[in-house]
C-alpha positions in Angstrom: 0.0 0.0 0.0 1.0 3.6 -0.6 1.3 5.6 2.7 2.2 9.2 3.2 3.3 10.4 6.7 3.6 14.1 7.5 5.9 14.7 10.5 8.8 12.5 11.7 8.6 13.0 15.4 8.6 10.0 17.8 5.2 8.8 16.5 5.8 9.5 12.8 9.3 7.9 12.8 8.1 4.8 14.6 5.2 4.4 12.2 7.5 5.0 9.2 9.9 2.3 10.4 7.1 -0.2 11.2 5.2 0.3 7.9 8.3 0.2 5.7 9.3 -3.0 7.5 6.0 -4.5 6.4 6.9 -3.8 2.8 4.6 -0.8 2.4 5.6 2.1 0.0 6.1 4.9 2.5 6.7 8.6 1.8 7.6 11.0 4.7 7.3 14.8 4.5 9.6 16.4 7.1 10.9 20.0 6.9 13.7 19.6 9.5 16.9 18.7 7.6 18.5 17.0 10.5 15.5 14.7 11.0 15.1 14.1 7.3 18.8 13.2 6.9 18.4 10.6 9.7 15.4 9.1 8.0 17.2 8.9 4.7 20.1 7.2 6.4 18.3 4.6 8.5 15.0 3.8 6.9 13.8 2.5 3.5 11.4 5.4 2.9 11.1 8.2 0.4 11.8 11.6 2.2 10.6 15.0 1.0 11.8 18.1 2.8 8.6 20.0 2.4 5.5 21.1 4.3 2.6 18.7 4.6 0.2 21.7 4.5 1.3 22.7 1.0 -0.9 21.3 -1.8 2.0 21.6 -4.2 4.2 19.4 -1.9 1.4 16.9 -1.5 1.0 16.6 -5.3 4.8 16.0 -5.5 4.3 13.2 -3.0 1.7 11.7 -5.3 -1.1 12.0 -2.8 -3.8 11.2 -5.4 -2.5 7.5 -5.4 -2.2 7.4 -1.6 -4.1 4.6 0.3 -3.4 6.1 3.8 -2.4 9.6 4.7 -1.2 10.2 8.3 -0.6 13.8 9.6 1.4 13.3 12.8 3.2 16.6 13.5 3.1 18.3 16.9 0.9 21.1 15.4 -2.8 20.4 15.3 -3.6 23.0 12.7 -1.0 21.6 10.3 -2.3 18.1 10.8 -5.9 19.2 10.1 -5.1 21.3 7.0 -2.8 18.6 5.7 -5.4 15.8 6.0 -8.1 18.0 4.6 -6.0 18.9 1.5 -4.9 15.2 1.1 -8.6 14.1 1.0 -9.4 16.9 -1.5 -6.5 15.7 -3.7 -7.6 12.1 -3.7 -6.1 10.3 -0.6 -8.4 7.3 0.2 -8.2 7.4 4.0 -6.8 10.2 6.2 -5.6 10.4 9.8 -4.8 13.5 11.8 -3.2 13.7 15.1 -4.7 16.3 17.5 -3.6 17.3 20.9 -6.0 20.1 21.8 -9.3 18.7 23.1 -11.1 21.6 21.3 -10.8 19.6 18.0 -12.5 16.6 19.6 -15.4 18.7 21.0 -18.4 18.2 18.8 -20.9 20.3 20.8 -20.7 23.2 18.3 -18.9 21.8 15.3 -17.7 18.4 14.3 -14.2 19.2 13.2 -13.6 15.7 11.8 -16.6 16.0 9.4 -15.9 19.7 8.6 -12.3 18.9 7.4 -13.4 15.6 5.8 -10.9 13.5 7.9 -11.6 9.8 8.5 -9.8 9.5 11.9 -8.6 11.9 14.6 -5.9 10.5 16.8 -4.5 11.6 20.2 -1.4 9.5 21.2 -1.6 10.5 24.8 -5.3 9.6 25.1 -4.7 6.2 23.5 -2.0 5.4 26.1 -4.3 6.7 28.8 -7.0 4.3 27.6 -4.7 1.4 28.1 -3.9 2.4 31.7 -7.5 3.3 32.6 -8.6 -0.1 31.3 -6.4 -1.9 33.8 -7.3 0.5 36.7 -11.0 0.0 36.2 -10.6 -3.8 35.8 -7.4 -4.9 37.7 -8.5 -8.5 38.3 -10.7 -9.2 35.2 -10.1 -12.3 33.2 -10.3 -10.4 29.9 -10.9 -6.8 28.9 -10.8 -5.4 25.4 -11.6 -1.8 24.3 -12.6 -0.4 21.0 -13.0 2.9 19.2 -10.3 4.6 21.3 -11.8 3.4 24.6 -15.5 4.4 23.9 -16.7 0.7 24.2 -15.3 -2.1 26.4 -15.9 -5.9 26.3 -15.5 -7.8 29.6 -15.9 -11.4 30.8 -17.6 -11.7 34.2 -18.6 -14.7 36.2 -22.1 -14.9 37.7 -21.7 -15.5 41.5 -24.1 -17.5 43.6 -25.2 -14.6 45.8 -25.2 -12.0 43.0 -28.1 -9.8 42.0 -28.4 -11.4 38.5 -28.3 -15.1 39.5 -31.6 -16.9 38.6 -33.0 -14.0 36.6 -33.7 -13.7 32.9 -32.1 -10.8 31.0 -35.5 -9.3 30.5 -36.1 -9.2 34.3 -32.8 -7.4 34.9 -33.7 -4.3 32.9 -30.1 -3.5 32.2 -28.9 -0.1 30.9 -29.9 0.1 27.2 -26.4 1.3 26.3 -24.9 -2.0 27.3 -25.7 -5.6 26.6 -25.0 -9.2 27.7 -23.7 -10.6 24.4 -23.0 -14.3 25.1 -23.2 -16.7 28.0 -21.0 -19.7 28.4 -22.4 -22.5 30.6 -20.1 -25.5 30.9 -19.1 -26.3 27.3 -22.1 -24.6 25.7 -21.9 -21.0 24.4 -25.2 -19.3 24.0 -26.0 -16.0 22.3 -27.9 -13.9 24.9 -31.7 -13.4 24.5 -34.3 -11.8 26.7 -35.5 -15.1 28.0 -32.1 -16.5 28.9 -31.8 -17.1 32.6 -28.4 -16.5 34.2 -27.2 -19.2 36.6 -24.3 -19.3 39.1 -21.1 -20.2 37.4 -22.1 -18.8 34.0 -19.4 -16.8 32.2 -21.1 -13.8 30.6 -19.6 -11.5 28.0 -20.8 -7.9 28.6 -20.3 -4.9 26.3 -20.9 -1.2 26.6 -19.3 2.2 27.6 -16.7 1.6 30.4 -18.4 3.8 33.0 -21.6 1.9 32.6 -19.9 -1.5 32.9 -18.0 -0.3 35.9 -21.4 0.4 37.6 -23.1 -2.8 36.4 -20.4 -5.4 37.1 -21.1 -5.4 40.9 -24.5 -7.0 40.0 -22.6 -10.1 38.9 -20.5 -10.4 42.0 -21.5 -11.0 45.7 -24.0 -8.4 46.9 -22.5 -8.4 50.4 -19.1 -7.3 49.1 -19.5 -3.9 47.5 -16.4 -2.5 45.8 -14.5 0.0 47.9 -13.3 3.4 46.7 -9.9 3.3 44.9 -7.2 5.8 45.5 -5.4 6.9 42.3 -2.4 9.2 42.2 -1.3 10.7 38.9 2.1 12.3 38.5 1.7 14.8 35.6 -1.2 17.1 34.7 -0.4 17.1 30.9 -2.4 15.5 28.1 -2.2 11.9 29.5 -2.9 13.0 33.0 -6.0 14.9 32.0 -7.2 12.0 29.8 -6.9 9.7 32.8 -8.9 12.0 35.0 -11.7 12.0 32.4 -11.5 8.2 31.9 -11.7 7.6 35.7 -14.6 10.0 36.3 -16.6 7.4 38.4 -17.1 8.5 41.9 -15.4 5.4 43.3 -12.0 6.8 42.2 -10.5 9.3 44.5 -7.9 11.0 42.3 -4.9 13.1 43.2 -2.8 14.8 40.6 0.7 16.0 41.3 2.3 18.6 39.0 5.2 21.0 39.5 3.6 23.7 37.2 1.5 26.1 39.5 -0.4 27.5 36.5 -1.4 24.0 35.3 -2.4 23.0 38.8 -4.8 26.0 39.0 -6.3 25.1 35.6 -6.8 21.5 36.7 -8.4 22.5 40.0 -10.9 24.7 38.2 -11.8 22.1 35.5 -12.0 19.2 37.9 -13.3 20.3 41.3 -13.9 16.7 42.4 -10.1 15.8 42.4 -7.3 16.9 44.6 -4.5 18.8 42.9 -1.0 19.1 44.5 1.6 21.6 43.3 5.0 20.1 43.9 7.8 17.8 42.7 6.6 14.2 42.6 10.2 13.1 42.5 10.5 14.4 46.1 10.4 11.5 48.5 9.4 13.9 51.3 6.4 15.1 49.3 5.3 11.5 48.5 5.6 10.6 52.2 3.8 13.6 53.5 0.9 13.0 51.1 0.8 9.3 52.2 1.2 8.1 48.6 2.1 4.6 49.9 -1.6 4.0 50.8 -2.7 4.5 47.2 -4.1 1.6 45.1 -2.6 2.9 41.9 0.2 5.3 41.0 0.6 6.5 37.4 3.8 8.4 36.3 2.9 10.1 33.0 5.0 13.3 32.6 7.0 14.0 29.5 10.2 13.3 31.4 11.0 9.5 31.3 13.8 9.7 33.9 11.4 11.3 36.4 8.7 8.8 35.6 11.0 5.8 36.3 12.5 7.2 39.5 9.1 8.2 40.9 7.7 4.8 40.2 10.5 3.2 42.1 9.8 5.4 45.1 6.0 4.8 44.9 6.6 1.0 44.9 9.0 1.3 47.8 6.4 3.3 49.8 3.8 0.5 49.3 1.6 1.5 46.3 -0.2 -1.7 45.2 0.0 -1.1 41.4 2.4 1.1 39.5 2.0 2.3 35.9 4.5 4.1 33.8 4.5 6.1 30.5 7.5 6.0 28.3 7.9 8.7 25.6 11.4 8.0 24.1 11.8 5.2 21.7 15.2 4.2 22.9 13.9 3.7 26.5 10.9 1.5 25.7 12.7 -1.8 25.2 14.8 -1.7 28.3 11.8 -0.6 30.5 9.6 -3.4 29.1 12.2 -6.0 29.8 12.9 -4.6 33.3 9.4 -4.1 34.6 9.8 -6.7 37.4 13.0 -5.2 38.5 11.6 -1.7 38.5 8.4 -2.8 40.3 6.2 -1.6 37.4 3.0 -3.4 36.6 2.6 -1.8 33.2 4.5 0.5 30.9 2.8 2.2 28.0 4.1 4.2 25.1 2.0 6.8 23.3 3.8 6.2 20.0 3.3 2.4 20.2 -0.4 2.9 21.2 -0.9 5.2 18.2 0.9 2.8 15.8 -1.3 -0.1 17.0 -4.4 2.0 16.4 -3.3 2.9 12.9 -2.2 -0.6 12.0 -5.7 -1.9 12.8 -7.0 0.0 9.8 -4.1 -0.7 7.4 -5.1 -4.3 6.8 -6.1 -5.5 3.3 -7.8 -8.6 4.8 -11.6 -8.8 4.9 -11.5 -8.6 8.7 -9.2 -8.1 11.6 -9.1 -10.5 14.5 -8.9 -8.4 17.7 -8.8 -11.0 20.4 -9.8 -14.6 21.3 -11.7 -14.6 24.6 -10.6 -17.3 27.1 -12.7 -20.4 27.7 -13.5 -20.9 24.0 -16.2 -18.1 24.2 -15.3 -17.0 20.7 -13.2 -14.5 18.8 -13.7 -10.8 18.5 -13.4 -9.5 14.9 -13.6 -6.0 13.4 -15.0 -5.8 9.8 -15.9 -2.9 7.5 -19.4 -2.8 6.0 -18.9 -3.0 2.2 -20.9 -1.0 -0.2 -23.7 -3.2 -1.7 -23.3 -5.9 1.0 -26.4 -7.4 2.7 -25.8 -5.1 5.7 -25.4 -1.9 3.7 -28.4 0.4 4.5 -30.2 -2.2 6.7 -31.1 -2.4 10.3 -29.5 -5.0 12.5 -32.8 -6.7 13.1 -33.4 -7.1 9.3 -30.2 -9.1 8.8 -30.3 -12.9 9.5 -27.2 -13.2 11.7 -26.0 -16.9 12.1 -26.5 -18.5 15.5 -23.2 -18.1 17.4 -22.6 -14.5 16.4 -23.5 -11.1 17.8 -22.6 -7.5 16.9 -21.2 -5.7 19.9 -20.0 -2.4 18.5 -21.2 -0.2 15.6 -18.7 2.6 14.7 -19.8 5.3 12.4 -16.8 7.6 11.7 -15.7 8.8 15.2 -18.8 7.7 17.1 -19.1 4.2 18.5 -21.9 2.6 20.4 -23.4 -0.7 21.5 -26.1 -1.1 18.8 -29.8 -1.9 19.2 -31.9 -3.9 16.7 -33.2 -0.7 15.1 -29.7 0.8 14.3 -28.9 1.1 10.6 -25.5 0.0 9.2 -24.0 2.0 6.3 -21.1 1.3 4.0 -17.9 2.4 5.6 -19.1 1.7 9.1 -17.1 -0.7 11.2 -18.6 -3.6 13.2 -17.0 -5.4 16.1 -18.6 -8.9 16.4 -18.2 -11.8 18.8 -18.3 -15.0 16.6 -17.9 -18.7 17.0 -15.2 -20.0 14.6 -17.7 -22.2 12.6 -19.9 -19.1 11.7 -17.1 -16.7 10.8 -17.4 -17.3 7.1 -21.2 -16.7 7.2 -20.8 -13.4 9.0 -18.2 -12.2 6.5 -20.6 -13.0 3.6 -23.2 -10.7 5.1 -20.9 -7.7 5.8 -18.2 -7.8 3.0 
């Protein structure tokens, strides 16, 4: 495939290296001569020392024959303009990296639709989604998230004394934004229906927005053991820190943010009055001790300084924090940190650039579908598939399609919006479906969608 990348920072360079290594035809537009020289020397890519927001430069890059266009500079406006121009000049699929949350706010104007961009990406939020998923579900058997964290799929076991045991799904009156997709009982996997009665020991696959699943999952566990509040300490009030605060908005999370920038602390305190904001150096052992950080359930170090992140995680673990998470920004640090997590006492290390690359690579497949995960216990496999123009699904409601037994659609994604669909939701060409399918019906599902 022909791929054009604008901007060769940490994310752009990593993607250029990854994609060229998969035998794609990659062109990179980078104005910094030093960075461009390094790309020329080390990677098998075509390098143009020009601006991605120049239509003339994009024509020279042969954008009209481009399959995927990725604008990944550190400047939001450049990325939006570049992607919009690329689409107008014939690029098939466009991605734009944005940092400012203004461009993800659709309350007044949908910037994505206005500029004609297929996908907006925020590297720091993607990394935050990975961390938040593990904080919300530290002991879950399996958790998968889709559409940049908008929808989550979990496996939960029905406990004997739970609120759902012995009841049918119709009797439960669950939130309409979520659903029980499939139930595994012994060796039998059953697609959920209104009359299905949940029994102790059943393994249920539930799907929906994370905040709703967080509230609902207690219904499947022992009633007499309510989940206690969780203490979360976040070092760094930048993009990733703010994304984590938003993703952990449930009242059960008691959040503290530590940042050395006084102005940033004031802004955080005004925007999020429900959290505690501390202005100080989180690398100071004295500060961590005075704030009793050792009693926290989770500690997340997510500043832009990797050395500070590593050192503070070491201190947090020594003070007694139960789970420690770390963000790594520099490419040359990631491998050593990943192989040394046990030594460092880190439960999880995430990289914004790798999270972005993984998100992009999901859409760069030429296969009919992408296998996202295989759920344990032979529950089935999660696949993502694009609705093809003229297929049996194109323009039809879910209820009007004869889905094979052993399959269920969990997520319907239309451009940037993803939701757990109901029977009256209409599928359109270009939409993406995430479905849970048994292996023996995969071929039949693909025939309907592609």
